[in-house]
TORLODO-321819 format. One line per 3 residues: number of its first residue (from 1); their letters; for each residue x, y negated, z negated of N, C-alpha, C, CB. Coordinates in Angstrom, 2 decimals. Glycine has a CB too. Layout:
% residues N
NUM> a> X Y Z X Y Z X Y Z X Y Z | ...
% end
This chain:
% residues 129
1> mtl> 77.32 -93.59 -95.32 77.76 -92.90 -96.79 78.22 -91.59 -96.16 76.39 -92.66 -98.12 | 79.44 -91.18 -96.77 80.03 -89.78 -96.28 80.44 -89.13 -97.61 81.42 -89.91 -95.19 | 80.54 -87.76 -97.65 81.37 -87.01 -98.49 82.91 -87.14 -98.14 80.91 -85.58 -98.42
4> qps> 83.83 -87.35 -99.11 85.27 -87.59 -98.84 86.17 -86.78 -99.73 85.61 -89.07 -99.01 | 86.34 -85.49 -99.72 87.11 -84.92 -100.62 88.62 -85.25 -100.40 86.84 -83.53 -100.61 | 89.33 -85.29 -101.48 90.72 -85.61 -101.23 91.58 -84.90 -102.25 90.96 -87.13 -101.27
7> val> 92.79 -84.86 -101.87 93.85 -84.18 -102.67 95.14 -85.11 -102.78 94.23 -82.76 -102.00 | 95.80 -85.07 -103.86 97.07 -85.83 -104.18 98.06 -85.19 -104.71 96.90 -86.81 -104.98 | 99.13 -85.26 -104.34 100.47 -84.63 -104.90 101.33 -85.75 -105.29 101.28 -83.69 -103.82
10> gwr> 101.78 -85.86 -106.63 102.64 -86.93 -107.21 103.64 -86.66 -108.04 101.98 -87.76 -107.83 | 104.53 -87.76 -108.42 105.53 -87.58 -109.24 105.54 -88.81 -110.31 106.79 -87.43 -108.42 | 105.50 -88.49 -111.51 105.59 -89.58 -112.46 107.17 -89.79 -112.81 104.69 -89.23 -113.79
13> fae> 107.51 -90.92 -112.39 108.99 -91.11 -112.51 109.34 -91.93 -113.76 109.57 -91.83 -111.23 | 108.36 -92.60 -114.27 108.59 -93.32 -115.50 107.08 -93.34 -116.32 109.19 -94.91 -115.12 | 107.20 -93.76 -117.79 106.10 -93.95 -118.38 104.99 -94.88 -117.64 106.47 -94.41 -119.58
16> wgs> 105.54 -95.89 -117.06 104.72 -96.95 -116.35 104.43 -96.67 -114.94 105.39 -98.27 -116.40 | 105.07 -95.76 -114.32 104.79 -95.60 -112.78 104.83 -94.26 -112.38 105.77 -96.32 -111.89 | 104.14 -94.00 -111.26 104.26 -92.76 -110.36 104.06 -93.07 -108.95 103.24 -91.68 -110.75
19> lyy> 104.63 -92.20 -108.08 104.34 -92.06 -106.57 103.59 -90.80 -106.28 105.66 -92.05 -105.72 | 102.65 -90.92 -105.40 102.04 -89.86 -104.85 101.51 -90.05 -103.37 101.01 -89.50 -105.72 | 101.23 -88.92 -102.88 100.75 -88.75 -101.39 99.20 -88.47 -101.63 101.58 -87.39 -100.49
22> rna> 98.39 -89.15 -100.95 97.01 -88.89 -101.08 96.44 -88.58 -99.67 96.30 -90.08 -101.76 | 95.70 -87.36 -99.56 95.02 -87.14 -98.31 93.67 -86.96 -98.51 95.53 -86.05 -97.59 | 92.67 -87.72 -97.74 91.21 -87.57 -97.80 90.59 -87.41 -96.42 90.60 -88.76 -98.49
25> isf> 89.72 -86.30 -96.40 88.98 -86.16 -95.08 87.62 -86.45 -95.12 89.08 -84.87 -94.55 | 87.04 -87.22 -94.15 85.54 -87.45 -94.15 85.00 -86.28 -93.48 85.06 -88.79 -93.42 | 83.71 -85.99 -94.17 82.88 -84.95 -93.59 81.63 -85.75 -92.81 82.35 -83.89 -94.83
28> fnl> 81.58 -85.46 -91.57 80.48 -85.93 -90.76 80.33 -85.13 -89.54 80.64 -87.35 -90.40 | 79.38 -85.45 -88.76 79.18 -84.56 -87.52 80.03 -85.05 -86.41 77.67 -84.54 -87.02 | 81.21 -84.28 -86.12 82.25 -84.68 -85.07 81.65 -84.69 -83.71 83.49 -83.73 -85.06
31> kdl> 80.54 -84.13 -83.30 79.99 -84.11 -82.13 79.03 -85.34 -81.66 79.35 -82.93 -82.13 | 78.80 -86.11 -82.77 78.02 -87.35 -82.68 78.85 -88.41 -82.21 77.41 -87.74 -83.96 | 78.70 -88.83 -80.77 79.61 -89.73 -80.24 79.28 -91.32 -80.75 79.55 -89.54 -78.65
34> rwi> 78.15 -91.45 -81.46 77.99 -92.82 -82.12 78.81 -93.06 -83.31 76.59 -93.03 -82.53 | 79.40 -92.11 -83.88 80.07 -92.35 -85.02 81.39 -93.16 -84.83 80.30 -91.10 -85.65 | 81.62 -94.13 -85.63 82.89 -94.96 -85.54 83.41 -94.92 -86.92 82.66 -96.50 -85.04
37> gvi> 84.73 -94.74 -86.99 85.45 -94.85 -88.34 86.57 -93.90 -88.47 84.51 -94.62 -89.50 | 86.97 -93.88 -89.67 88.28 -93.26 -90.15 87.75 -91.68 -90.51 89.01 -94.18 -91.61 | 88.67 -90.75 -89.80 88.50 -89.27 -90.12 89.32 -88.95 -91.08 88.72 -88.36 -89.04
40> dvn> 90.58 -89.41 -91.11 91.46 -88.85 -92.23 92.34 -89.87 -92.74 92.32 -87.66 -91.77 | 92.57 -89.89 -94.04 93.26 -91.06 -94.77 94.57 -90.37 -95.28 92.31 -91.73 -96.07 | 95.82 -90.96 -94.90 97.00 -90.54 -95.44 97.79 -91.54 -96.09 97.72 -89.97 -94.53
43> aav> 97.70 -91.59 -97.37 98.22 -92.88 -98.10 99.44 -92.43 -99.02 96.98 -93.61 -99.09 | 100.43 -93.34 -98.97 101.62 -93.28 -100.03 101.27 -94.24 -100.99 103.12 -93.60 -99.45 | 101.13 -93.91 -102.32 100.58 -94.72 -103.28 101.54 -94.84 -104.53 99.21 -94.17 -103.64
46> lgi> 101.78 -96.06 -104.91 102.47 -96.41 -106.25 101.44 -96.61 -107.24 103.37 -97.70 -106.19 | 101.49 -95.93 -108.40 100.63 -96.05 -109.50 101.30 -96.75 -110.59 100.14 -94.76 -109.93 | 100.64 -97.93 -111.20 101.27 -98.53 -112.30 100.27 -98.27 -113.47 101.58 -100.09 -112.03
49> hhr> 100.89 -97.60 -114.47 100.08 -97.04 -115.56 100.25 -98.08 -116.76 100.59 -95.49 -115.97 | 98.92 -98.15 -117.58 98.96 -98.92 -118.55 97.98 -98.34 -119.51 98.76 -100.23 -118.15 | 98.19 -97.63 -120.47 97.47 -96.83 -121.36 96.52 -95.95 -120.54 96.75 -97.67 -122.38
52> elt> 95.20 -96.34 -120.63 94.17 -95.41 -119.95 93.87 -95.83 -118.60 92.84 -95.35 -120.71 | 94.40 -96.93 -118.30 94.24 -97.59 -116.82 95.48 -97.40 -115.70 94.09 -99.25 -117.05 | 95.19 -97.06 -114.59 96.33 -96.89 -113.57 95.83 -97.69 -112.44 96.66 -95.31 -113.13
55> lel> 96.47 -98.69 -111.93 96.29 -99.49 -110.76 97.15 -98.70 -109.60 96.82 -101.08 -111.03 | 96.45 -98.69 -108.54 97.15 -98.16 -107.21 97.15 -99.02 -106.08 96.53 -96.95 -106.71 | 98.36 -98.89 -105.42 98.55 -99.72 -104.24 99.46 -99.10 -103.23 99.08 -101.03 -104.64
58> gps> 99.07 -99.13 -102.06 100.05 -98.43 -101.01 99.49 -98.46 -99.54 100.30 -96.83 -101.43 | 100.52 -98.30 -98.67 100.15 -98.16 -97.24 99.67 -96.92 -96.82 101.19 -98.44 -96.42 | 99.05 -96.91 -95.79 98.38 -95.62 -95.21 98.44 -95.69 -93.79 96.88 -95.41 -95.64
61> ldv> 98.54 -94.45 -93.22 98.26 -94.34 -91.75 97.19 -93.36 -91.42 99.50 -93.94 -91.01 | 96.02 -93.86 -90.96 94.72 -93.30 -90.89 94.52 -92.74 -89.64 93.69 -94.22 -91.16 | 93.94 -91.60 -89.29 93.34 -91.08 -88.09 91.86 -91.61 -87.88 93.35 -89.52 -88.17
64> fav> 91.70 -92.09 -86.66 90.31 -92.69 -86.48 89.76 -92.16 -85.21 90.31 -94.29 -86.44 | 88.52 -92.27 -85.09 87.74 -92.11 -83.76 86.68 -93.05 -83.55 87.12 -90.78 -83.63 | 86.70 -93.39 -82.30 85.72 -94.40 -81.67 85.10 -93.87 -80.50 86.38 -95.70 -81.28
67> plc> 83.87 -94.21 -80.05 83.35 -93.79 -78.77 84.12 -94.64 -77.76 81.76 -93.97 -78.66 | 84.24 -93.96 -76.48 84.77 -94.69 -75.35 83.80 -94.13 -74.15 86.46 -94.39 -75.11 | 82.81 -95.13 -73.61 81.96 -94.77 -72.90 81.98 -95.35 -71.49 80.94 -94.96 -73.53
70> adt> 81.65 -94.77 -70.37 81.60 -95.36 -69.07 80.18 -95.20 -68.58 82.63 -94.73 -68.10 | 79.73 -95.46 -67.48 78.28 -95.37 -66.80 77.84 -94.02 -67.01 78.23 -95.69 -65.19 | 78.58 -92.95 -66.77 77.89 -91.61 -66.63 78.43 -90.62 -67.86 78.23 -90.94 -65.07
73> wcq> 79.24 -91.12 -68.50 79.84 -90.12 -69.79 80.37 -91.01 -70.82 81.15 -89.03 -69.34 | 80.60 -90.04 -71.90 81.29 -90.74 -73.12 82.26 -89.63 -73.47 80.22 -91.20 -74.47 | 83.22 -90.09 -74.04 84.21 -89.31 -74.99 84.65 -90.10 -76.23 85.53 -88.90 -74.21
76> reh> 85.26 -89.39 -77.02 85.81 -89.86 -78.24 87.23 -90.17 -78.26 85.57 -88.94 -79.21 | 87.60 -91.53 -78.45 89.15 -91.86 -78.58 89.56 -91.88 -79.88 89.56 -93.19 -78.01 | 90.72 -91.14 -80.24 91.38 -90.93 -81.37 92.60 -91.61 -81.35 91.55 -89.64 -81.61
79> gla> 92.98 -92.05 -82.59 94.29 -92.63 -82.57 94.77 -92.95 -84.13 94.24 -93.98 -81.64 | 95.83 -93.48 -84.36 96.33 -93.93 -85.83 96.24 -95.40 -86.01 97.87 -93.52 -86.13 | 95.77 -95.65 -87.18 95.56 -96.78 -87.63 96.21 -97.29 -88.94 94.37 -96.81 -87.67
82> pal> 96.98 -98.41 -89.08 97.48 -98.80 -90.21 96.62 -99.37 -91.16 98.38 -99.55 -89.97 | 96.84 -99.01 -92.49 95.79 -99.33 -93.41 96.46 -99.67 -94.75 94.76 -98.15 -93.55 | 95.61 -100.04 -95.77 96.16 -100.59 -97.23 95.17 -99.82 -97.93 96.13 -102.38 -97.62
85> hlg> 95.66 -99.22 -99.26 94.92 -98.73 -100.10 95.08 -99.32 -101.47 95.10 -97.46 -100.04 | 93.95 -99.61 -101.92 94.10 -100.26 -103.56 93.00 -99.70 -104.20 94.00 -102.04 -103.77 | 93.32 -99.34 -105.55 92.33 -98.53 -106.41 92.69 -98.72 -107.90 92.38 -96.92 -106.04
88> atl> 91.70 -98.30 -108.56 92.06 -98.22 -110.22 91.57 -97.00 -110.76 91.38 -99.42 -111.14 | 92.07 -96.32 -111.70 91.74 -94.94 -112.33 91.68 -95.36 -113.83 92.93 -93.66 -112.00 | 90.63 -94.79 -114.30 90.33 -95.04 -115.74 90.01 -93.54 -116.35 88.98 -96.15 -115.92
91> spa> 90.95 -93.23 -117.51 90.63 -92.07 -118.09 90.23 -92.34 -119.53 91.74 -91.13 -117.95 | 89.39 -91.43 -120.10 88.98 -91.70 -121.41 90.00 -91.54 -122.59 87.89 -90.87 -121.63 | 91.06 -90.92 -122.14 92.18 -90.73 -123.04 93.47 -90.29 -122.18 91.78 -89.63 -124.15
94> pes> 94.79 -90.75 -122.69 95.74 -90.46 -121.72 96.06 -88.80 -121.54 97.02 -91.28 -122.14 | 95.51 -87.99 -122.28 95.73 -86.61 -122.12 94.63 -85.91 -121.32 95.87 -86.00 -123.43 | 93.40 -86.73 -120.98 92.21 -86.25 -120.38 92.59 -85.78 -118.82 91.04 -87.45 -120.45
97> rlr> 91.96 -84.64 -118.57 92.11 -84.12 -117.05 90.97 -84.79 -116.35 92.01 -82.37 -116.85 | 89.90 -85.25 -116.80 88.87 -85.89 -116.12 89.13 -87.51 -116.01 87.54 -85.54 -116.85 | 88.78 -88.05 -114.99 89.13 -89.37 -114.95 87.93 -90.02 -113.74 90.89 -89.49 -114.53
100> grg> 87.89 -91.49 -113.89 87.04 -92.10 -112.85 87.84 -93.06 -112.07 85.83 -92.79 -113.44 | 87.49 -93.18 -110.84 88.38 -93.88 -109.89 87.55 -94.77 -108.96 89.23 -92.86 -109.06 | 88.04 -96.05 -108.90 87.30 -96.88 -107.66 88.41 -97.13 -106.72 86.54 -98.42 -108.10
103> tvh> 88.09 -97.10 -105.36 89.12 -97.52 -104.47 88.51 -98.49 -103.38 89.79 -96.26 -103.82 | 89.47 -99.26 -102.73 89.04 -99.83 -101.48 90.09 -99.57 -100.53 88.73 -101.30 -101.56 | 89.76 -99.15 -99.30 90.70 -98.74 -98.19 90.24 -99.58 -96.95 90.64 -97.07 -97.88
106> aay> 91.34 -100.38 -96.43 91.02 -101.24 -95.23 91.96 -100.70 -94.14 91.26 -102.86 -95.51 | 91.50 -100.36 -93.04 92.18 -100.11 -91.91 91.95 -100.80 -90.73 92.05 -98.98 -91.66 | 92.96 -101.14 -89.92 92.77 -101.86 -88.71 92.84 -100.81 -87.57 93.84 -103.00 -88.56
109> ipg> 91.67 -100.80 -86.61 91.59 -99.84 -85.68 91.81 -100.32 -84.49 90.49 -99.20 -85.71 | 92.87 -100.06 -83.67 93.41 -100.63 -82.48 92.88 -99.78 -81.28 94.98 -100.68 -82.54 | 91.60 -99.86 -81.11 90.87 -99.02 -79.93 91.01 -99.57 -78.65 89.39 -98.88 -80.12
112> iaw> 90.80 -98.77 -77.55 90.91 -99.35 -76.16 89.42 -100.07 -76.03 91.23 -98.08 -74.88 | 88.39 -99.35 -76.38 86.96 -100.00 -76.16 86.52 -101.03 -77.35 85.82 -98.78 -76.09 | 87.01 -100.46 -78.37 86.69 -101.41 -79.68 87.80 -101.47 -80.71 85.39 -100.88 -80.50
115> sgi> 88.12 -102.59 -81.14 89.04 -102.87 -82.16 88.36 -103.72 -83.34 90.24 -103.61 -81.53 | 88.80 -103.28 -84.45 88.22 -104.05 -85.67 88.78 -103.35 -86.96 86.51 -104.03 -85.68 | 88.26 -103.84 -88.02 88.70 -103.31 -89.35 87.61 -102.52 -90.03 89.14 -104.46 -90.27
118> sis> 88.02 -101.41 -90.51 87.08 -100.45 -91.13 87.50 -100.60 -92.73 87.27 -98.79 -90.46 | 86.47 -100.81 -93.51 86.66 -101.00 -94.90 85.82 -99.96 -95.61 86.30 -102.44 -95.33 | 86.36 -99.10 -96.51 85.62 -98.13 -97.15 85.78 -98.39 -98.80 86.16 -96.66 -96.64
121> iav> 84.68 -98.35 -99.45 84.77 -98.42 -100.81 84.24 -97.19 -101.49 84.10 -99.59 -101.27 | 84.89 -96.51 -102.46 84.49 -95.38 -103.11 84.53 -95.46 -104.54 85.23 -94.34 -102.70 | 83.65 -94.72 -105.08 83.54 -94.37 -106.61 83.74 -92.90 -106.81 82.10 -94.78 -107.24
124> egv> 84.76 -92.47 -107.50 85.30 -91.03 -107.38 85.31 -90.50 -108.77 86.81 -90.94 -106.72 | 85.02 -89.18 -108.95 85.40 -88.46 -110.04 86.63 -87.59 -109.74 84.27 -87.69 -110.50 | 87.65 -87.54 -110.77 88.92 -87.07 -110.39 89.16 -85.86 -111.63 90.12 -88.43 -110.34
127> yrf> 89.61 -84.81 -111.19 90.12 -83.92 -112.07 91.62 -83.54 -111.84 89.29 -82.77 -112.04 | 92.51 -83.69 -112.70 93.68 -83.40 -112.60 94.20 -81.96 -113.17 94.25 -84.44 -113.13 | 95.05 -81.31 -112.34 95.37 -80.06 -112.66 96.83 -79.96 -113.49 95.35 -79.29 -111.35
% end
């Protein structure tokens, strides 16, 4: 479990749809070589709006870190991982600035020493400016 603040910049192109860029950074101890996972999420998202509910879908290119160890030393391998972002946002009323969001984000990490899928599930509070 980690704290993951995010910021999004978007454009509402129609009453039913929007496009936005979302960036989220994970806070954790960068010096701890045992940590495996996604450091930074960069998603291009299509939002489909229906009354108080918005469904979100889009591709992402995430920055990851995995440990790369030999017999005498360890270092951290960094790279880019293709990912998919899915989510839903619910507002108490269309004009409300406060919203609740649930997201699932899945990334394929193609590391040298370790490859696999990273899945994160988040429940978020959202404030719109």
